[in-house]
N, C-alpha and C positions, 0 to 999 in steps of 0.2 A: 101064292110065294111068286108067282112071275109078276102078279100088278103090284107086287110090295118092291118088288126090282125095279120093275121099269119107274114107280112114282121116285123112286131112292136116287133114280138116275137123273131124272128131272129134277129134283131138288137140290143135287150137288152141280147140275149144268147152272143151275140159277145161281148156286152162291158165286160161282166161278165169275158167271158175268159181272152179277154188283160188286165183285170184287173189283174187277178192273174198270169199271166203271166209276170207282171209288176212288181209285189210286190217281185215275185221266182226268176227275174232277179235281184233287188234291194239287196235282203236277199244273193244271192250268191255272190254278188261284193263286200260289207260290210265283210263278213264272209271272202273273200280272205286278206280283208284290214284290218281287226281286230282280228282276231285268231279264237275262239273259239266257236261262239257261232252257228257256220251253223253245228257242226261235233253234237252237242245237240238237232238240230232240223228235224235233216236229218240223220235217220238209214238206216242200209243198202247197198244196191246198189250204191245211188246215193254218199251217204256218202267215198264208197269203190275210186269210181270214183275221189271224190274231192280230196280226202288226196293223190293218184297216181298222179293227176297232181302237186297238189304243190307240194309234193317230186322231180318230173321230174325238176320241175320251181328251186328247189333250190340247186340244181348241179351246183359246179363251172363251169366255163370256161373250155372246153379239158373234163371234166369227164361225166359220165354217168354209171348207173345202172351196165348195160353192161361191160362196163372197169373193174369196182371193182370185179365182181364176177368173170373175166377170170385169177385176180391175185391169185395165188398160196393162201390158206389158211394163211399158218403160218406168210407170208411176205405183207397182206392186210395194208394200211397206217390206220391210227387214221382217224376217221371222220373230223377232223377239214380241214384236208387237202382239202375234197373233197364236203363237205357241208357250207352251208349259215350259217354265226354265228347264224342269227332270226330264222334259222327252229331249232337248236338245240337248241337255247334257248326256245324255245316255247315248243318242245318235252318232255324236261325234267320239265316245269312247270306245266306240263298236269298231270305228274305221283305225281308229290311234292303234286298239290292241289285234285286230285280227286284219289290216291290211285292207289293201283298194286296187281297183283294176279297170281299166277299158278297154272297150273296142278299137282297130280302127279297119277302114277301109281303105286297101293299098291306093288304091286308082282314083278317089276321094282325096286321097292324101297330098299326091303328087302332080294333079291335076288340077284343086284346087287353089283360092286367092291366096293361103295363111301359109305362111313360113314358118310361125311356130303356135302352138299353142295360147289360146287366151289366158288370163291372170286368175280365172274362176271357171278351170276345166272341170267339164263332168268327171264321174266316176263311179264305181258300183263297188260295194262291199265286196271284196276278195273272193270270201266261201260265197258269196251269192252266185257270185261268178264262176265257180269251179262247180260247183250244183248245176249253174247253166250250161255248160260246156258238156256236164256228164249227162244231160237231158239230150241236148242235140245230138251226141253223138251217138247214143243208141237211138234215135225215132230218127236221123236223116232228114228232118224237116226245120227249114231255116227258119218257117213261122214261128217256133220258140224261142227262138233271137228275138225275133221282130217284135211278138208281144211280150217279151220280157221286157224290150228297151226302150219301147213305147215308139217304135218307127210303123210308119204308115205297112196294110200289110203287101206282100210285094216288092219292097223296097231292096230288100238283099237278095231276090230268089237269083238271080245271075250276076249275084258277087261272091258265092259261099266260099267259091277259093282264094277271093282277095281278104278273107277276116283273118285278121291277130288280135291277140291277147296282149296288151303289154300290162307291167305289174310295179307297182309305185313300193320307192321306199317308203313307207310313214313317219321314219324318225324324220325325214325333212320336211314334213310337209301338215300344216295343218285341216280337218275337213269340219266343212259348216254345212249347215242344209241350204239346200239353193233356192234362190226369192223367188225365180223365176224372171229374173231380170237379166239372165246371164246372154251370152249368145248363141249358147246351146240350148236354150230353151224355146220347144218347138210346141206347135198347138195342142199336145198331148201331155204337156207338163202338167203335173198335178202336185200341189204344195204339201209339204209336208216330209221333205225328204224320203218319197217311193215313187217310182216309176209306176208307169199307168200296169205295169205287170206284179207289180207289190214287190219290186228289189227293193234293196236301201242303194238310194245315192247318196252323192256328197259333189262340192265342189271342194279342188284341192287351190291351197293357197299354201305359196314357199315361204316358211318361217326366217328366210332370209332376206324377204321381201316381199309383198304383194303385189308388186308389180313385175317381178323374176318370174319365168315362166321357162318351157321347153323349147326350144327351137332347132327345128328338124331338115329348115330348108329343102322343104316339098321332096323331100327323099326318104322312101320305108326305112332304109339300110343305115340313116343317119341317129333315127328313131332308137333300132335294133341296137345301137353301139352304146345306147346311155341307158337302157331298160330291159328290164330281164322280159321275155316273149315268149311265146309259144303259137303257133301256127291254129284256127281254129278246128277246119277242116283235117284229118288225118286221114280217110278213106279216098 
């Protein structure tokens, strides 16, 4: 009798495992065909793999990430040349509906050579930024931010207390996939609107005019007056 009970438990457990595997599979398939739900439901490494796989499938024939990166920065083509229209459209829609944010280092802003942001300023999907802040505040490890944003290891190590997040009123901006020719594109830039840490990124363009940008006159306080913000480090 005990033998049959054990077999029944094993059989029942197998049914449960099979059920969840089936649900997971269909959820994955639905996400790939319908768009955004998968990203809301599956954060972390699984989301990164999903995004990367989706991007690879979105390159037009004859193009790849490696080929675009190999092109000199100032001569890289517009994204429409090598990415499919559906991918480009979905990317911009996410920023329009979910909003955008970017991180600023106080000392870089106030001692740097610029008094305003470039017209094609880099930003991150707001939901990705919020998830990133949550992970950083849980781990107290600034490499979490460095890896996500594409900074070289150790870049922010002594600057944790100078990090601020600013949020963009997405009603006033259009969002496009970066083409890698922007001022903010460094040697870790990757084509397709993903950072090297697989966070969604875009360049923000003022709807009132492509050359209109945010002026801060080398003062963080001036930026704080114009945008919603919060300090990254809370401890």
